[in-house]
C-alpha positions in Angstrom: -16.8 -53.5 -37.4 -17.9 -50.2 -38.5 -18.5 -49.5 -42.3 -15.8 -46.8 -42.6 -13.3 -49.7 -42.0 -14.6 -51.9 -45.1 -12.5 -50.4 -47.6 -9.2 -50.9 -45.5 -10.1 -54.6 -44.7 -10.6 -55.0 -48.7 -7.3 -53.6 -49.4 -5.8 -56.1 -46.7 -8.0 -59.2 -48.5 -6.1 -57.8 -51.6 -2.7 -57.9 -50.2 -3.2 -61.5 -48.3 -4.4 -62.8 -51.8 -1.7 -61.4 -53.4 0.7 -62.9 -51.2 -0.6 -66.3 -50.9 -0.3 -66.1 -54.6 3.2 -65.6 -54.8 4.0 -68.3 -52.3 5.2 -65.2 -49.7 6.9 -66.6 -46.6 4.9 -69.0 -46.0 5.9 -72.9 -46.1 3.1 -75.9 -45.9 4.1 -78.8 -43.8 4.9 -81.8 -46.2 1.5 -84.3 -46.3 0.7 -86.2 -42.9 1.3 -89.5 -43.6 0.0 -90.2 -40.0 -3.9 -91.1 -41.2 -4.9 -87.3 -42.0 -6.3 -86.8 -44.7 -6.3 -83.7 -46.3 -9.5 -81.8 -47.4 -10.0 -79.2 -50.0 -13.2 -78.5 -49.6 -15.4 -78.2 -46.5 -14.6 -80.5 -43.5 -17.6 -79.7 -40.9 -17.9 -80.2 -37.2 -20.9 -79.6 -35.0 -22.2 -79.6 -31.6 -25.9 -79.8 -31.0 -28.0 -78.9 -27.8 -32.0 -79.8 -28.6 -33.3 -78.0 -31.9 -29.9 -76.0 -32.3 -26.6 -76.7 -33.7 -23.1 -75.0 -33.7 -21.0 -75.6 -37.0 -17.4 -75.1 -37.0 -16.3 -75.0 -40.7 -13.8 -73.9 -42.9 -15.6 -72.7 -45.6 -19.7 -72.0 -46.7 -21.6 -74.2 -45.7 -24.6 -74.3 -48.1 -26.5 -77.3 -46.5 -28.2 -74.6 -44.3 -29.0 -72.3 -46.6 -25.9 -69.7 -46.6 -25.3 -68.8 -50.5 -22.3 -66.1 -50.0 -19.2 -66.5 -51.7 -17.1 -69.4 -49.8 -13.6 -67.8 -48.3 -11.8 -71.0 -47.4 -9.3 -70.1 -44.8 -7.2 -71.4 -41.4 -10.4 -70.4 -39.3 -13.5 -72.2 -38.6 -16.4 -69.9 -39.3 -19.0 -70.4 -36.8 -22.9 -70.9 -37.3 -25.8 -70.9 -35.1 -28.4 -73.0 -36.5 -32.0 -73.5 -36.1 -32.8 -77.1 -37.2 -36.5 -77.0 -36.9 -36.2 -73.8 -39.3 -33.4 -75.1 -41.6 -31.6 -72.0 -40.9 -28.7 -70.1 -39.4 -29.5 -67.7 -37.0 -26.5 -66.1 -36.1 -23.7 -66.6 -37.8 -19.7 -65.1 -38.0 -17.1 -65.7 -40.5 -13.1 -66.4 -39.1 -11.8 -64.3 -41.5 -13.6 -62.1 -44.4 -17.1 -61.8 -45.4 -18.5 -59.5 -48.5 -15.7 -56.6 -47.4 -16.1 -56.6 -43.9 -14.1 -58.8 -41.4 -14.4 -60.3 -38.1 -11.3 -62.1 -36.0 -13.9 -63.7 -34.0 -12.5 -67.1 -33.9 -9.3 -65.6 -34.1 -6.2 -67.0 -32.1 -3.9 -64.5 -31.6 -0.3 -64.3 -30.8 1.5 -61.3 -29.6 5.1 -61.3 -29.9 7.5 -59.8 -27.5 10.5 -57.4 -29.1 13.4 -56.4 -27.6 11.8 -53.4 -25.8 9.9 -55.7 -23.6 6.5 -54.6 -25.7 4.1 -57.5 -27.4 3.1 -57.2 -31.2 -0.1 -58.3 -31.7 -0.6 -60.9 -35.1 -4.6 -61.7 -35.6 -4.3 -63.9 -38.3 -1.5 -66.6 -37.9 -3.3 -69.7 -39.8 -4.7 -67.9 -43.1 -3.7 -70.0 -45.8 -3.4 -73.0 -43.7 -3.8 -76.2 -45.0 -7.0 -78.8 -43.4 -6.9 -82.2 -42.3 -9.4 -84.4 -41.2 -9.2 -87.6 -39.3 -11.8 -89.8 -37.1 -14.2 -86.7 -36.9 -11.5 -84.6 -35.9 -10.1 -81.3 -37.8 -6.7 -79.9 -37.9 -5.1 -76.8 -39.6 -1.5 -77.0 -40.1 0.8 -73.6 -41.5 4.1 -72.4 -40.8 5.4 -69.2 -41.4 8.2 -66.9 -41.2 8.2 -63.4 -39.2 10.8 -61.4 -39.7 13.0 -60.3 -36.8 11.0 -63.6 -35.0 11.9 -66.5 -37.2 9.9 -69.9 -38.5 6.7 -71.3 -36.5 4.3 -74.1 -37.2 0.9 -73.8 -35.9 -1.6 -76.5 -35.8 -5.1 -75.9 -34.6 -7.2 -79.0 -33.5 -11.4 -79.0 -33.0 -12.4 -82.6 -31.5 -15.8 -83.3 -30.4 -16.3 -84.4 -26.6 -20.0 -85.7 -26.7 -22.6 -84.1 -28.3 -22.7 -80.7 -27.0 -18.9 -79.8 -26.6 -15.8 -79.0 -28.7 -12.1 -79.0 -27.8 -10.2 -76.3 -29.0 -6.5 -77.3 -29.6 -3.3 -74.7 -30.7 0.0 -76.3 -30.9 2.8 -74.0 -31.7 6.1 -75.3 -32.6 9.5 -73.2 -32.8 10.9 -74.5 -36.3 13.2 -71.8 -36.6 16.7 -71.0 -34.9 15.7 -68.0 -32.8 14.2 -67.8 -29.4 10.5 -67.1 -29.2 8.5 -65.4 -26.3 5.2 -64.3 -26.9 1.8 -64.2 -25.2 -1.6 -66.5 -26.6 -4.8 -64.7 -27.0 -8.3 -66.3 -27.9 -11.3 -63.5 -28.5 -14.5 -64.4 -27.3 -17.3 -62.4 -27.2 -18.0 -62.6 -31.3 -18.4 -66.2 -31.6 -22.2 -65.8 -32.3 -22.7 -62.4 -32.8 -21.2 -59.5 -35.1 -21.3 -56.7 -32.5 -17.8 -56.3 -30.5 -19.7 -54.7 -27.8 -22.0 -58.0 -26.9 -21.6 -59.0 -23.1 -19.4 -61.7 -21.8 -20.2 -63.1 -18.5 -18.6 -65.5 -15.9 -19.6 -68.9 -16.0 -18.5 -69.0 -11.8 -16.0 -70.7 -9.4 -13.0 -69.4 -11.7 -14.4 -72.1 -14.4 -14.5 -69.6 -17.8 -17.0 -67.2 -19.7 -20.1 -67.8 -21.7 -21.7 -65.7 -24.4 -25.6 -65.5 -24.6 -27.8 -65.9 -28.2 -31.5 -65.9 -26.8 -31.9 -68.9 -24.6 -28.9 -71.0 -25.8 -25.4 -70.0 -25.0 -21.6 -70.7 -25.8 -19.7 -71.9 -23.0 -15.6 -70.9 -22.6 -14.4 -73.4 -19.6 -10.5 -71.9 -19.2 -9.9 -74.4 -16.5 -6.9 -77.0 -17.1 -3.3 -77.3 -16.8 -3.1 -75.9 -20.6 -6.2 -73.6 -20.5 -6.2 -69.8 -20.0 -5.4 -68.3 -16.9 -7.3 -65.1 -17.3 -8.9 -62.7 -19.5 -8.7 -59.1 -20.4 -11.1 -56.3 -22.5 -8.4 -54.2 -24.6 -8.3 -52.1 -27.3 -6.1 -50.0 -29.6 -6.7 -49.5 -33.2 -5.2 -51.6 -35.6 -1.4 -50.6 -37.1 -2.2 -49.9 -40.9 -1.5 -50.7 -43.7 0.1 -54.0 -42.8 3.7 -53.9 -43.3 4.5 -57.5 -41.6 5.5 -60.8 -43.3 2.6 -62.8 -42.2 0.4 -60.0 -43.7 -2.4 -59.9 -41.1 -3.6 -57.2 -39.2 -0.9 -56.0 -36.4 -1.6 -53.8 -33.5 0.2 -51.6 -32.2 2.9 -52.7 -29.5 1.1 -53.3 -26.1 2.9 -52.7 -22.9 2.6 -55.9 -20.5 0.3 -53.6 -18.6 -1.9 -53.6 -21.5 -1.7 -57.1 -22.3 -1.4 -58.9 -18.9 -5.0 -60.3 -17.9 -6.8 -59.2 -14.9 -10.3 -60.4 -15.4 -10.8 -63.5 -12.8 -12.9 -63.5 -9.9 -10.8 -62.8 -7.6 -10.9 -59.3 -8.8 -14.3 -59.0 -8.1 -16.2 -60.8 -11.1 -19.2 -62.7 -9.2 -21.1 -65.5 -11.0 -22.7 -64.3 -14.1 -20.9 -61.1 -14.0 -21.2 -59.4 -17.2 -17.9 -57.9 -18.8 -19.3 -56.3 -21.9 -16.1 -55.4 -24.6 -15.3 -52.1 -26.4 -14.5 -50.8 -29.7 -13.4 -52.9 -32.2 -11.9 -55.8 -30.1 -13.5 -57.7 -27.1 -13.3 -59.6 -24.4 -9.6 -62.1 -24.6 -9.2 -65.1 -22.9 -4.9 -65.1 -22.0 -2.4 -67.4 -21.2 0.5 -66.6 -19.5 3.7 -65.4 -21.3 5.7 -68.6 -23.4 9.3 -69.0 -24.2 10.4 -71.7 -26.9 13.5 -72.5 -27.3 14.0 -73.8 -31.1 12.5 -77.6 -31.9 10.3 -76.6 -28.5 6.4 -76.9 -28.5 3.2 -75.7 -26.5 0.1 -76.5 -25.8 -3.0 -74.3 -25.5 -6.6 -75.6 -25.1 -9.8 -74.7 -24.0 -13.5 -76.5 -24.1 -16.7 -74.9 -25.8 -20.0 -76.0 -25.3 -23.5 -75.5 -26.6 -26.2 -75.5 -23.7 -30.1 -73.9 -22.7 -29.4 -71.3 -20.4 -28.5 -74.0 -17.6 -26.0 -72.8 -14.8 -24.8 -73.8 -11.5 -24.9 -72.3 -8.0 -23.6 -74.0 -4.9 -22.6 -72.9 -1.3 -21.7 -74.2 1.9 -22.9 -73.0 5.5 -20.6 -73.9 9.2 -23.3 -75.4 11.0 -21.1 -75.5 14.1 -19.9 -72.0 14.2 -20.2 -68.4 12.7 -16.7 -67.0 13.4 -16.1 -67.4 9.4 -13.2 -70.0 10.0 -13.9 -73.3 9.2 -12.3 -76.3 11.3 -11.8 -79.9 11.0 -14.9 -81.3 12.9 -17.3 -78.9 12.3 -20.5 -79.6 10.4 -21.1 -78.1 6.8 -24.4 -78.1 4.3 -23.1 -78.1 1.2 -25.8 -77.0 -1.5 -25.9 -77.6 -5.0 -28.5 -75.7 -7.1 -29.2 -76.2 -11.1 -30.6 -73.3 -12.7 -32.7 -73.4 -15.6 -34.3 -71.4 -18.1 -37.4 -71.9 -20.5 -35.3 -73.5 -23.4 -35.1 -76.5 -21.1 -39.1 -76.7 -21.4 -40.2 -79.4 -18.8 -37.6 -81.4 -17.1 -38.2 -85.1 -16.9 -34.9 -86.5 -15.0 -31.4 -86.0 -14.0 -28.8 -86.5 -11.4 -26.7 -84.2 -9.3 -23.3 -85.8 -8.7 -20.5 -84.5 -6.5 -17.2 -86.0 -6.0 -16.4 -85.2 -2.4 -13.1 -84.4 -1.2 -11.2 -87.5 0.6 -11.1 -85.5 3.9 -15.1 -85.8 4.2 -17.6 -87.7 5.4 -21.2 -87.6 6.0 -22.7 -86.2 9.4 -26.6 -86.9 8.3 -27.2 -90.4 6.6 -29.7 -88.5 4.3 -29.4 -86.2 1.2 -32.3 -83.6 0.9 -33.8 -82.0 -1.6 -35.2 -78.7 -1.6 -37.7 -76.0 -3.1 -36.6 -72.2 -3.6 -37.2 -71.4 0.1 -35.6 -74.2 1.3 -38.1 -76.3 2.7 -37.4 -79.9 2.5 -39.1 -81.5 -0.4 -38.3 -85.1 0.4 -35.0 -86.8 1.2 -32.8 -89.6 -0.2 -30.8 -92.0 2.2 -26.9 -91.6 1.8 -26.8 -95.3 1.7 -28.9 -95.7 -1.6 -26.5 -92.6 -3.4 -23.2 -92.1 -2.4 -20.0 -94.6 -3.6 -17.6 -94.2 -0.6 -14.9 -96.0 -2.8 -15.3 -93.3 -5.4 -16.1 -90.4 -2.8 -19.2 -89.8 -5.4 -22.6 -88.9 -4.4 -25.2 -89.2 -7.1 -28.5 -88.1 -6.5 -31.2 -88.5 -8.6 -33.6 -85.9 -10.1 -37.2 -86.1 -10.7 -39.8 -84.0 -12.2 -41.1 -82.9 -9.1 -38.0 -81.6 -7.6 -38.0 -78.7 -9.9 -39.3 -75.8 -8.4 -39.5 -72.2 -10.1 -37.2 -73.8 -12.7 -34.1 -74.7 -9.7 -33.6 -77.7 -8.1 -31.4 -77.8 -4.9 -29.6 -80.5 -2.9 -28.4 -80.2 0.1 -26.3 -82.6 2.3 -24.1 -82.8 5.7 -20.3 -83.5 6.0 -17.5 -82.7 8.2 -13.8 -82.5 7.6 -11.0 -84.8 9.5 -7.6 -83.7 10.1 -6.2 -84.3 7.0 -7.5 -81.3 6.0 -6.8 -79.0 8.4 -4.7 -75.8 7.1 -6.0 -77.1 3.5 -8.6 -77.1 1.2 -11.4 -79.5 0.4 -12.2 -79.7 -3.0 -15.2 -81.0 -4.7 -16.2 -81.3 -8.4 -19.7 -81.3 -9.3 -21.7 -82.3 -12.4 -25.4 -81.1 -13.3 -27.1 -83.7 -15.7 -30.8 -82.3 -16.9 -33.1 -84.1 -19.4 -35.6 -81.8 -20.3 -37.6 -80.8 -23.8 -34.1 -80.0 -25.2 -32.8 -83.0 -24.8 -29.6 -83.8 -22.1 -27.2 -80.9 -20.3 -24.2 -81.3 -18.6 -22.7 -78.8 -16.8 -19.6 -78.8 -14.2 -18.6 -76.9 -11.2 -16.5 -77.2 -8.2 -16.3 -76.0 -4.6 -13.2 -75.1 -2.7 -13.8 -74.7 1.0 -10.7 -73.9 3.6 -9.7 -75.4 6.9 -7.7 -74.1 9.7 -6.0 -76.3 12.4 -7.7 -75.5 15.8 -5.3 -74.3 18.6 -4.8 -77.2 20.7 -5.1 -77.2 24.4 -3.5 -79.0 27.1 -4.6 -82.5 29.0 -3.7 -82.0 32.6 -3.6 -85.4 34.8 -3.5 -85.4 38.2 -2.9 -87.8 41.0 -5.2 -87.0 44.0 -6.5 -88.7 47.5 -10.0 -88.5 48.4 -10.1 -85.1 49.6 -8.5 -83.8 46.5 -5.1 -83.3 47.9 -1.9 -84.1 45.2 -0.1 -87.3 46.5 3.7 -87.4 45.4 4.2 -90.1 42.7 7.0 -92.8 43.5 8.7 -92.0 40.4 9.2 -88.6 41.0 7.6 -87.2 38.3 5.7 -84.0 38.2 2.1 -84.1 39.7 0.2 -82.7 38.1 1.6 -83.7 34.8 0.8 -81.5 31.5 0.5 -83.1 28.6 0.3 -81.3 24.9 -0.1 -81.9 21.5 -1.3 -81.2 17.8 -5.0 -80.9 17.2 -6.5 -84.3 17.0 -3.8 -86.1 18.0 -4.3 -89.4 20.1 -3.0 -89.1 24.1 -3.2 -91.8 26.6 -2.8 -91.3 30.5 -1.4 -94.1 33.0 -2.0 -94.8 36.6 1.0 -94.2 38.8 2.2 -96.5 41.7 2.0 -94.8 45.3 3.3 -96.3 48.0 0.2 -96.6 50.8 -2.5 -95.8 48.2 -4.9 -98.1 46.0 -6.6 -96.4 43.3 -10.0 -96.2 43.4 -11.3 -94.6 40.3 -10.6 -92.3 37.3 -12.3 -88.8 36.5 -12.0 -87.7 32.4 -11.0 -89.8 29.5 -8.2 -91.7 30.3 -7.2 -92.0 26.7 -8.7 -89.5 23.8 -7.4 -87.1 21.7 -6.5 -83.3 21.8 -9.1 -80.7 21.2 -9.1 -76.9 21.4 -11.0 -77.2 24.9 -8.4 -77.8 28.0 -9.3 -81.4 29.3 -8.5 -82.7 32.7 -8.1 -86.6 34.0 -7.9 -87.2 37.6 -6.5 -90.7 39.5 -8.1 -90.8 42.9 -6.7 -92.9 45.5 -7.8 -94.4 48.5 -5.3 -95.0 51.9 -4.2 -98.9 51.4 -5.5 -100.2 54.8 -2.6 -103.2 54.8 0.1 -100.3 54.3 0.9 -98.7 58.2 3.7 -96.9 60.0 5.1 -96.7 63.7 4.9 -93.5 65.5 7.3 -93.9 68.7 7.7 -90.8 71.0 10.3 -90.8 73.4 11.2 -88.6 76.3 15.0 -88.6 76.8 17.5 -87.0 79.1 19.6 -84.8 77.0 22.7 -85.2 79.1 22.3 -89.3 79.7 20.6 -90.0 76.3 18.6 -92.1 78.7 14.8 -92.8 78.6 13.1 -90.7 81.4 9.6 -92.4 81.3 8.6 -95.1 78.9 8.4 -94.3 75.4 5.1 -95.0 73.5 4.2 -96.1 69.9 1.0 -95.6 68.1 0.5 -97.7 64.7 -1.6 -95.9 62.0 -2.0 -96.1 57.8 0.8 -94.3 56.3 0.0 -90.9 55.2 -2.5 -90.4 58.1 -1.6 -87.2 60.3 -0.3 -87.8 63.7 -0.1 -85.6 66.7 2.6 -86.2 69.9 2.4 -83.9 72.8 4.9 -83.2 75.6 4.9 -84.2 78.9 5.1 -82.4 82.5 8.1 -84.4 84.1 9.2 -84.2 87.8 12.1 -82.8 88.7 13.0 -81.9 85.0 12.5 -79.0 82.4 11.5 -79.5 78.6 14.1 -78.4 76.5 13.9 -79.2 72.9 10.8 -79.9 71.5 11.3 -82.1 67.8 10.8 -80.3 64.3 8.4 -83.3 63.9 6.4 -83.3 66.5 3.0 -83.4 64.6 3.4 -84.8 60.7 2.3 -87.9 58.5 3.1 -91.5 59.5 6.0 -92.8 57.2 7.1 -96.5 56.0 8.6 -98.0 58.6 9.2 -96.5 62.3 8.9 -92.2 62.8 10.9 -91.5 65.9 9.6 -88.2 67.8 12.1 -87.4 70.5 11.3 -84.4 73.4 14.7 -83.7 75.0 14.9 -82.8 78.8 17.2 -81.5 81.2 17.2 -82.5 85.2 16.8 -79.9 87.6 19.7 -78.8 90.0 18.8 -79.7 93.9 17.9 -76.5 95.5 20.5 -75.4 98.6 20.1 -73.9 102.0 19.9 -69.9 101.5 22.7 -67.9 103.3 21.9 -65.8 105.9 23.6 -63.1 107.2 23.6 -62.0 111.1 23.4 -58.1 112.7 24.0 -57.7 115.9 23.6 -54.5 117.8 25.2 -53.1 120.9 24.2 -50.3 123.2 27.1 -48.8 124.9 28.6 -46.1 127.3 31.6 -44.2 126.5 33.4 -46.2 127.7 32.4 -49.1 125.9 30.5 -50.5 129.0 27.2 -52.3 127.5 24.3 -50.3 128.8 21.1 -52.3 127.6 20.5 -55.4 126.3 22.0 -56.2 122.9 19.7 -57.3 119.5 20.5 -59.9 117.4 19.2 -60.7 114.0 19.5 -62.7 110.9 18.0 -63.0 107.5 18.9 -63.9 103.5 22.3 -62.7 102.4 21.1 -59.3 100.4 17.9 -58.6 101.9 17.4 -55.5 103.7 17.9 -55.4 107.7 17.2 -52.0 110.4 18.4 -51.6 113.6 16.6 -50.0 116.5 17.8 -46.8 118.7 16.9 -47.4 122.6 16.2 -44.5 124.7 18.0 -45.8 127.9 17.2 -43.8 131.3 20.0 -42.0 132.3 21.7 -42.1 129.3 21.5 -39.4 126.1 22.4 -40.8 122.5 25.5 -39.8 121.0 26.2 -41.7 117.9 25.8 -45.0 116.2 29.1 -46.7 114.7 28.2 -48.9 111.5 25.2 -49.0 109.7 22.1 -48.8 111.7 20.4 -50.1 107.9 21.7 -51.9 105.1 21.5 -55.7 103.9 22.8 -58.6 105.4 26.2 -60.1 104.2 28.1 -62.9 104.6 29.4 -63.0 108.3 28.3 -60.8 111.0 27.7 -57.4 110.8 28.0 -55.5 114.1 26.4 -52.0 114.7 26.8 -49.8 118.5 24.8 -47.7 119.9 26.9 -45.0 121.9 25.5 -43.1 124.7 26.3 -40.7 127.2 25.6 -40.4 130.8 23.1 -37.5 131.9 24.1 -35.6 134.3 22.1 -35.4 137.9 19.9 -32.2 138.0 19.7 -30.1 141.8 16.6 -29.7 143.4 14.4 -26.9 142.4 13.5 -24.2 145.3 9.9 -23.6 143.6 6.7 -25.2 144.1 6.6 -26.1 140.6 9.6 -27.7 141.1 8.6 -29.6 143.9 5.5 -30.3 141.6 7.5 -31.5 139.0 10.0 -33.6 141.4 7.0 -35.1 143.3 5.4 -36.8 139.9 8.8 -37.3 139.0 9.4 -39.6 142.4 6.3 -41.3 141.7 6.6 -42.9 138.2 7.6 -45.9 138.2 10.9 -47.1 136.7 10.9 -48.9 133.6 11.1 -52.3 135.7 8.4 -51.7 138.2 5.9 -50.5 136.0 6.0 -54.2 134.5 6.0 -55.8 137.7 2.7 -53.6 139.0 0.8 -54.4 136.3 1.5 -58.2 136.5 0.1 -57.8 140.1 -2.8 -56.3 139.1 -3.3 -58.6 136.0 -3.4 -61.6 138.9 -5.5 -60.0 141.7 -8.2 -59.7 138.7 -7.7 -63.4 137.6 -8.3 -64.4 141.2 -11.5 -62.4 141.9 -13.3 -63.7 138.5 -11.9 -67.2 139.8 -13.9 -66.9 143.0 -17.0 -65.8 142.0 -16.9 -68.7 139.3 -16.6 -71.3 142.3 -19.5 -69.3 144.3 -21.7 -69.3 141.0 -21.4 -73.2 140.7 -22.1 -73.8 144.4 -24.8 -71.9 145.0 -26.5 -73.9 141.8 -26.3 -77.4 143.4 -27.6 -76.7 146.2 
């Protein structure tokens, strides 16, 4: 504290002394009868590390050379002692010292008022009685606070081994009013009088520590009744004190003032320093508590003295770099013990890790590494792992310590039980050096996610890769789904006409994040055949036109049939199954024909053509022609000597029709012409008389042809006779 505050605390000390002498509102409980012995002098509890000790006493420890006036309070005074030099290196009183004061070891209560603000009381244990039992020191006091009621406070200091002390506080509501409060414990001045001494993070949210030279006090905040967080806060004292506890009372704090925020999730890394400010420092804090009359609440934490040993642990996913861990991934776990020069030379030790039950080793060796990550040596997992306890214990040798560090590395994977869970490991670092044996603990939580499961596709195929219909009617391919890591199993399916030849893929296994395929490949059953019967049927009579054909082939084979040309028949219906697959039993393919009709003689028409004079008498030979009904006909107009064409009666041309068509060409007689008197007329008549008539012209031509033939025959006979001679 600053010197200007000395007078204030001297006044406070006087007030407290008067309060104690007058009895005040406190009421010391009756003597314990369960083995506790009240101490009126100086009980002393100490923890050791090498050549140093930390003493928790309730008075002045004259054995270590401290010769100031004794102040006997409910708080333990704290000393760091160098045993070799037999002197106090650092010290801190629990309450008063020569006009100065400290709440360095104090356990504070923030009592909540009706407005929701907290009134912080820093000296609830003043005037307590001290008891001892089996090395444990207990202080007990009961007090009444106006407006809050009556409360009993108990403090237990219990040694754990040689270097750790457990601090436990029990608060009981002995009044008849409800009590709402928060508990706090000052950290940063247990070994140093400066309120601004740095406080450091232990790492892994385990707690805090403060240094003193090459040694430190470690405050472990973990545990069900341990502090939940910490905060640095400062407000001036309310002076003079007016509460009935006659202790320091701070101005009311709002919930925001007092709520802790200092944990690693808020950005505090391992070994990060958090400095105290003002007249207060770093306080560990518990969650708000409500006590009904008669109820109690326990608050505890562990403090250990050690050399500056600290742990560092990490893991690395060897399977993927996505930042997400999945069951089945291989993870490399590292555990490092970092030592300082206070240890001197390390002789031996053990690094222990209790593995989560869902982890198993993927390598049969544990590696010891140097600072650069090079493997110094390895230890078989079988030699250092207790599978029943899931505990790995790796022995450390002197040569394993490199640059004051020793590191082990091992490789594990998680099973499906850790999907969407966290693997929790608990580590212990036991190092034996010049200052003795040191033990620190840590833990590591590794989250695992669940991979998205992919389907298994099961297909039933022929040798060409074609999908086959299944006898049971189920879908082909079959799609199987399930949770990642769940088991699947496929089955052979019966298919008529086929036998199983082989399988491809894993017919049983587990679902993974990779799509899987399973194929059952079938071949045709040579003993499973069907008939293809091809028929050629008269559609009208339903009888065979020609003999049917029968072809026997394996079921499932392709078949093709052909239509046939049948004389006197025409195909009218081609079957839909003219081609296809051979089925079980008989497959009937039917071609339908109809008989062609018998051809009938063509019907002809007749055209008769007559040549007549005006009286209807034929004057020339008639003509008669015939032709298929509907075809064209044409008649001829003749030139008849002595007659002149007059008209045609009927159609001179047209189409033949059924029956006869009569066409008449009508002529009129040409009148006789008188003999001309001129020479021209004679000449004309002369020529006219010399011209043969139509009938005469034909006879004259035949006569001439006959004469020529007679001449040719005569010449030929003469020629032959001559050659013979």
